[in-house]
C-alpha positions, 0 to 999 in steps of 0.5 A, a space after each residue: 865249760 862248753 857253750 850250750 845254747 849259742 846265739 850262732 856257730 863259726 865252724 873251720 876245716 884246718 887249713 891245708 897245704 896247697 902245695 900238691 891235690 887234695 886226696 881221701 884222707 884230708 877228706 875224711 880226716 875233717 873236710 866231710 865231717 865239717 860238711 855235714 855238721 854245718 849242713 846239718 845245722 842250717 838245716 836246723 836254723 843255726 848261723 854259721 860260718 864255715 870257715 876254712 881255706 889254703 895254707 900258702 905258706 911253709 917249706 912243704 910249699 917251697 919243696 914243691 916250687 923246687 921240683 916242679 921248677 916254679 915258684 912258691 907263689 905259682 905253685 899256691 896259685 896253681 893248687 889253690 884253683 885245683 882245691 878249690 873247684 875240687 871242694 866244690 864240685 864234691 859240695 863242701 859248703 864253704 861260707 870261703 874258702 880262702 887263702 894265707 897269700 891274701 893280703 887281709 891274713 898278712 896283716 891280721 897275722 902281723 897285727 896279732 903277733 904285732 900285739 902280744 909282742 907289744 905285750 911283752 909275751 914272747 921270749 927273744 932268744 938267741 939260738 943255734 939253729 942248723 945251717 946248709 953252708 952249702 946252700 948258704 941258708 937257714 934251714 927250716 924243720 921240713 928242710 931236715 931229714 934224718 934218723 927218727 929217735 922213737 922208731 929209727 925211720 931214716 926220712 924222719 923230717 925236723 918237726 915229724 916222724 911220718 912213719 910212728 907221728 912222734 912230734 920232734 925238732 931238728 936237734 932230736 934226728 940222728 944224722 941230720 942232713 939239708 934236704 936242699 944240698 943233702 950235706 950235713 948241717 952246722 948249728 948256727 947262732 940266729 935270734 927268734 921269737 918263743 911264745 912261753 908254753 912253759 910259764 903257760 902251761 896251768 893257763 892250758 891246763 885250765 881250759 884243756 880239763 874244762 872241755 873233758 867232753 872232747 873225743 878221748 883221742 884228742 883229751 887224751 894227746 892234750 893230757 900227754 902234751 902237758 903231763 909231759 911239761 910244755 916248752 917256749 916253741 919259736 914264732 919267727 923263722 928264717 927263712 925267705 917265703 911267709 908272712 916277715 917279722 913286724 919288726 926292725 931288723 929282721 929281714 930273712 924271718 917270717 911267722 912260723 907256718 903254726 903261728 900265723 896259720 890258724 890266724 887264716 881261721 880269722 882272716 878268712 872270715 874278714 875275707 868272706 865279709 869282705 868278699 859278701 859286703 864289701 867290708 870286714 865290718 861285722 868280723 867281731 861277732 864271730 870271734 869277739 862277741 861282747 853282748 850277753 846271750 851272743 855267745 859264739 862257739 867254735 869249732 874246728 875239725 882237724 885230723 889227729 896230727 893237727 891237735 897240739 896246733 889247734 888245741 894248745 898253742 893256738 888256744 894259748 896265742 888267743 888267752 895271751 891275746 885277750 879279746 878272743 874266744 876259745 874254740 869250744 871243741 875240737 873233733 879231730 879224727 884219725 887216720 886213714 889208710 888206703 889199702 892196707 898202707 898209709 896215705 903218703 903224698 910223697 909216694 904217690 899213695 893216695 886216692 886223688 879228688 880231682 881224679 876221682 871226680 873226673 874218673 868216677 862223674 856223679 858219684 860225689 855221694 857215694 865218696 861222700 857215704 863210703 869216707 863217711 862210714 870207714 871214718 877214722 873217728 875213734 882208730 884209724 880207718 882202711 879205705 879200700 877200692 872193694 869195700 868203696 864197691 861193696 858198700 855202693 852195690 850192697 847199701 847205697 844201691 841195695 837198700 838205700 836207693 831199692 827203697 826210694 825207687 820201690 816207693 815213687 814205681 809202686 806211686 806211679 803204677 798204683 796210684 796215677 803218680 800221684 801221693 795218695 791219701 792214708 785209710 785205716 791204720 793197723 799195727 804195722 803202719 802205726 808202728 811205722 810212722 812211730 819209727 818214722 817219728 822217732 830217726 831222726 832226733 835220734 840223728 840229730 843227736 849223733 850229729 851233735 855230738 860229733 858221731 857222724 858213722 852212727 849218725 849214717 848208721 841210723 840213717 841206713 836204718 830209716 832206709 831198711 825201714 822202708 825197706 821191711 815196711 813195703 817187703 811186710 805190706 807187700 802192695 805189688 800183691 794187696 793192690 789186687 783185692 784191697 787198693 785203699 789198702 795200698 794208698 795206705 801203704 805207698 802214703 806211707 812209704 813216701 813219708 819215709 821217703 820225704 825225711 829219709 831226704 832230709 836227715 840224709 841231706 848233710 851226707 849225701 846232698 846231691 842225693 837229697 836234691 834228687 829225691 826231694 825232686 822226684 817227690 815234688 818237695 820245697 826244700 825243708 828243713 830238719 824240723 819237717 823231718 818225721 811228720 808223718 805229713 810231708 807230703 800232701 795227697 793228691 802232689 805230683 810225683 814225677 817219674 823214677 829215677 834210678 839214685 845211684 848204679 852198680 859199680 862193677 868189678 872192671 871199673 874197681 880193678 882199674 882204679 886198683 892198678 892205677 894205684 900200684 902203678 903210680 907207687 911203682 912209677 913213684 918208686 922208678 923216679 926215686 931210683 938212683 943212677 948207679 954208682 961210676 966203676 972205679 976209673 980206668 985207661 984209655 989202653 983198659 978201653 982200646 982192649 975191648 972190640 967192639 962191633 956193629 953186627 946184625 942178628 941173622 937167627 933166635 931160638 930160647 934154649 931149652 930149660 932156660 927162662 932167661 936165654 935166647 941163644 942168638 946168631 951174629 953175622 959181625 962181618 968177617 965171620 957169623 957167631 952164636 951168642 947166649 943173652 939173658 934177654 927172653 924175658 924181655 924180647 922173644 926169639 922173632 922179634 929181635 931177628 934182624 936187630 942192629 946191635 953193638 957187639 963185645 967181640 973178644 970177650 973170652 968164650 963160655 959155658 951155660 946150658 951145655 952151649 958155648 957163647 963167643 961175645 957179649 950183646 951190649 943192652 942198656 937197662 932203664 929204670 923198670 928194669 927193661 932193656 933196651 939194644 944199643 944200637 948206632 944212630 945210623 946204618 952201619 956195615 957189619 963189623 963197623 967197630 966203636 972206638 
C-alpha cells in the first residue's frame, strides 16, 4: 500500500551509464521530473534525500572504451566529470551524484549479494552461453547483435531491440554475431547464479497489485510481465569489468549490472553521508526505518525501458533480503523523440546537454520549461527546435516574462519603485485575489501526483491571469485620473508575481531567483504561495530586468543544421570501404598506360549537369576528355591541375562528343571527388609504373 504520510522521502533519478554525454531524452525521461518533485518537496519543508549517479559497469562502458582507445576506468572518469558538471549547470539539485565505481558501492553490492547467497536465495546453474572463439571470451548480452525475432531489426542487441523496444535474450536472436570480432559465436558451458523470479512471482504480484495508483504505463507493463510469467534471471556475468562476485573460484565473473546498479541508490546514500558527516552512520533511516511513524517513502524516477528492473527485479532483491523498504512509486515516463525520429546515441541523433549549455548560455530554464511542457508522461512525445523557439518566444517571453516585467516596470514608473498599498477592492480585484489563493493548491496536487505537464500549465495560467488582470484594469490609463486605484492594481499584480516565483521555482529555479531579487523577496516556502500580503507596502522593488529573450530564427536554424550534419557525419563514419575487386595478374596492370598530364582548358558541356570538356596535355599531344566532375569542380578551378591520366582507354562518345582516355579521381566517404596527383612536379607524359 502507498505511504500516505511519510516522515521523509528517498527520491532517486535513474543512474546513467557513464559511457557518453547526456542528452535531452534522459532529461525528459527522469532527471527534470525528479528535480521538480524534489524542489517542491523541499519547498514544503519535507526531509528529502535526492540520490543518483553514474552507472560505471556493464558492456556499454567497455564498448565505448574500445571505440575511444581508452581503458574502462578512463572512460567513466571522463564522462562522469562531464555529466556531473552539466547537471549542476542545469540546476539539478542532487544531494549526491555518486559513482558505482566507488569502493562503498562495491562493498555494499557484494554484501547484499553474499547475504542473498547465504540465505540460499540464488539458484546456481550451468548453462550454455555465447562465446567468441576469436576474442576468446564469453559475450555479455550487449556484445551480441542479431536479427530481432519481433520486428526483424538486423542490429538488435542481445538484451533489447532498440527499434521495437522488445526485451530479449541472446538465444532469441536470429543470425547472432559478436560485436568484438564479427564472428558467429558458439555456445559454451558456464556457471552463474540466478534470481528465481518464477518462484518469487506471488510475492511480486502482491506488491504490484497493492500499487494500482501507479501510472497506467508502469502498472500495465508490470502486469504484462506477470501475465507472461516471470523467469529466473542471472545475477552474475562472465566479464572482466565490473564488481567481482564475492565467492571462491569465480575469477572472470562479475555481478550483473542490473543487480548492482539499483543498489547504487543505497551506496550513494552512504556516500552522501560520508561526504557530509565523515561517516555513513544514519543511512538506514532512509532505507531501513524501524521506528513506527518514521516511514520513508521511496520514489524512483526512470524511463520506460527501466520499468522491469525498478518495479520487479530490484523489489524482488529487497524482498529477499528482508530489511529494506520497497519503492512506493515509480513514475516512469515514456520516450522523447527528436525532430521526427527516435533519439539515438549510436546515430548521433540527439541534443547533447553539455553542447546546449555552451551554445545557448543562460537558457537553462528555457530547456527545463520546454522539456516539461513536452514531457512524455503517458505516451512518447517529441522535441523540435521550432517548438522550442515558439514556446520560448510565445510563452516564456510573451506571457510569463511579459507579465512580471510589466508589473515591475509600472511600479517603478507610478509608485516610485516601492510596493504600493491596497485601497478599496473592486469585484475584479477580489476575483484576482481569490484565483491567486487557489492556484498553489491546484499546482501542488498536480506535482504530488506526478502530473508535471499539468502543473506547468497551471503555472502559466497564473501568469496569464496576471496579464489579463493588467489588461482589464489598465493602470497606464487610470493613473491619469485615479492614482490610488493604480496603487491597488499594482499591489495585486506584484502579489501575483511573488506567488508565481514560488510555484514556478521547481521548474524554473534560475528565473525564480531573478524574480525574487527584483521584488526584494527573501526565499519563501510553498506555504507562503497564494498569500495576498507576501510583499509589504513600502518594500523596495529593484530595476526590472528581462527574464527571457526572444530566440531568433538563425539560432534555431543553426541547431537544426548541426543536428542533420552530425547525423550525416555519423553515417559517413559507418560507411565501409568498397570490397577489393577480383585479383588480376601483373601483365593486366601493365597494359594500362597511366601518365602525368596537365589540364590546359575546360568548359561545361551544354545540356549536361555532370560533364566537363577538358583539354589535357599528355606531353606528346593534347587530347579531349569528357569527365563527370562538374558537380564537384567548376571549369575555371581545374585549369592548370596536374592529374593522372589513363591514356590507352578506347575512345567513347558522350553527348555527341568523343572522349579520349580518363582522368583518375578518388571518392571520399561523403561522395566528394579529389584529383589523384603526383607528390611533386613531374613533366607531362611521365608514366606511372
